[in-house]
N, C-alpha and C positions, 0 to 999 in steps of 0.2 A: 232705327235706334241710333245709328251713326249720325244721321242728320240732326236728331234731337240733341245728341251729345255735343255736336258742333255748335248748335244754337245756344245751349247752356254755357258752353265755354266762352263764346263771343259775348254773351250777356254779362257773365262774370268779369270778363276783360273790360267791357265798357263801363261797368259799375265801378271797378277799381280805378280806371282812368278818370272818371267823373269825380270820384272821391278825392283822388290826388290833386286834380286841378282846383277843386274847391278849397282844399286845405291850403294850397299855395296862394290862391287869390285872397283868401281870408288873412293869411299871415302877411302878405305883402302890403295890404291896405292897412290893417289894424295894428300891425307891429312896426313894419318898416316906415310906411308913409306917415303915420300918425306920430311917430317919434323921430322923424327926420333922419332916418337911416336910409342909405341907398341900397343898391343890390348890384350883382354882376349881370352880365349878359344884356339881352334886350330889355328885360325888366328894369335893370339899373338905368339904361339909357332913357327909358320912358319915364321913370321917376325923376330923373334930372330934367327932362322936358317939362314935367309938371312944376317942379321947383322953379325953373328959370323962366318958362314961358306960359305956364298955366294950361298946357296941353293935356288932354285926357290920356292916361297911360293905356287904356283899353284900345283906343284908336291907333296910338303910336306903335304899340306892340304888333297890331294886325298889319300895319303898313310895312313894318320891318320884317315880319315873318314871311309874307307872301313870296318875295323873290328867292329867299333861301330855301324855302320848302319846295319851290318849283325845281330848283337845282338838285335838291336831294331826291326828288321824285324821278328826275331824269337818270340819276345814278343808280337808284335802288329799284326803280320800277313803280308804276302807278298802283299796282295791286297791293303793294306793301304800305301805302300811304293812309289807309283807313284809320288806324289807331292814332297816327300823328295828326291828321286833320281833326279828328274828334277831340284830341287833347288841346290843340292850339285854339280851336273854335270855342270849346267849353271854357277854357281859361279866360278868354276875352269876354265871353258872356258873363261868367261869374264875377270877374273883376268889375265890369261895368255895373252890374246889378248891386254889388256890395258898395261900390263908390257912390251910387245914387240913392240907395235906400237904407243902408245900415245906419243905425243910431248908436252903435256901440263905440266907446272911446276908451282905448288902452293907453293912458298917459303914464309912460315909464321914463320920462325925461330925466328924473332924478335917479333912475336905476337903469342906465343904458346897458350895463352888463347883462341884466335880466332880459332886456329887449333883444340883445344880440343872441343870447342863448335860446330864447323862444323862437326867434326868427330862424336860426340855424336848424333847430330840431324840426320845426313844423315844415319849413320849405324842403328840408332834406327828406322827410317822410313823404310829403306830397310828390316831390320830383322822383323819388325812388319808386313809388307806386306806379307812376306813369311809365317810367323807363322799363321796369320789370314786365310791364304789359305790352311792350313794343311801341309805345307812343313817344311823342316828343312834345313838350309844351310850347315849342316855337322853333323858329329858324336857327337860333343859337344852339338849341338842343340837337338839331339835325347835324349841325357842324361839329358839335362835340362828339356825337356818336361816330361820325365819319373819321375824326381825328383819333378817337379811341381805337377803332379798327385798324387804321393805318399805322399808328405809332406803337400800339401795344400798351400804352399808359393806362392806368386805372381810370375809369370813367370819372370818378370824383376828382382825381388829380387834373384831368383835362378841364373840368368845370372851373376849378380853382385858378388855373393858369389863364383861361379865357376871361374870367371875371376880374382878374387883377388889372387888366388893361382898362376896363371900364372904371374901376375904382380909382385909378390914377387920375382920370378926368374928373372924378367927383371932388378931388381936392380943390378945383377951381370954383365949386359951388357950395361945398359943405365945409364946416370947421374940421380941423384935423382930428379932434376927439371922436366926432361922429363917423368920420371916414374909417378910423381905426376900429371902432366897434363894428362897423359894417364888414371890415376885413375878417374880424373874429366870427361874425355870423356866417359869412361865406365859407370860411374854413370848416366850421362845424357842419354846415349844410353839405359840403363836399364829402366829408367823412361819413355822414349818415347815408348819403346816396350810395357811396361805395359799399357800405355794410348791407344795404337793402338789395342792391343789384348783384353783389357778389357775397351772399350771406355766409359762405364758407370761411371768409376772412374773419368775421365776427365769431363764428362758431369755434374755429381753431383757437382764437384768442381766449375765449371763455373756457375751453377745455384745459388750456395750459394753466390758467389762473386757478381753476378748480383743483387740478392735480397738486398744485403747490399749497393751497389753503386748506383743503379738506384731507384729513389723515385717512390712511387706508384702513379697511376693516380688519386687516391682519395685524395683530398686535406687534408692535415693534418695527413694522415695515415702513420705510421712508420712501416717498415718491422719488423717482429718478431725478426729477428737476430740482429736488431739494438737496440732494447729495453734493457735498463740496461747498455748500453755502456757509456752514458753520466752521469758520476758520480761526476762531478765537482760541 
């Protein structure tokens, strides 16, 4: 029974990782690339490579991932690399497949705010799924996890800081407006990742809001958070 339970757990983990990497690959190609937004991390570098030199992001990401994932394996141990290898490999395969075979076109050039919002939400959900299952979508994720553990910073904050350096380079290849919308997308994605990886943060926030907005069943009782707000 224990062996069966472990297999089911691993299958569920693999399914979540595959779902997360597919969502990320779908968003990066259909939202970011098609609307000339960049991205942070190795994905952002690979998109810049495509904009500037016509290089396939799937190949660029793989070449960037390998050395960093090897270093991560040396620190964490090879036994822990299964989810990370699955995530990185499936993301590369999904992106390459979507790039070559997808006929969908999401033209949001006139509504880049919407593109930034969709990109942030979708990539945050995809990345959050992968990280919650112990995976990493690439070498930059491995570095982010390591920095998170060493510094104690929230994982979403680490991603935002790492992505900022790549976005600065984007200014040499993309207009300022598109770069700023990319910054917005990265910030949204970082927050979504934090909420998914550390769900108690979102839960506590919702509880506080609920206590303020929803009156108590006891007549005349005022939630503690509301006391002192009426100062008129």
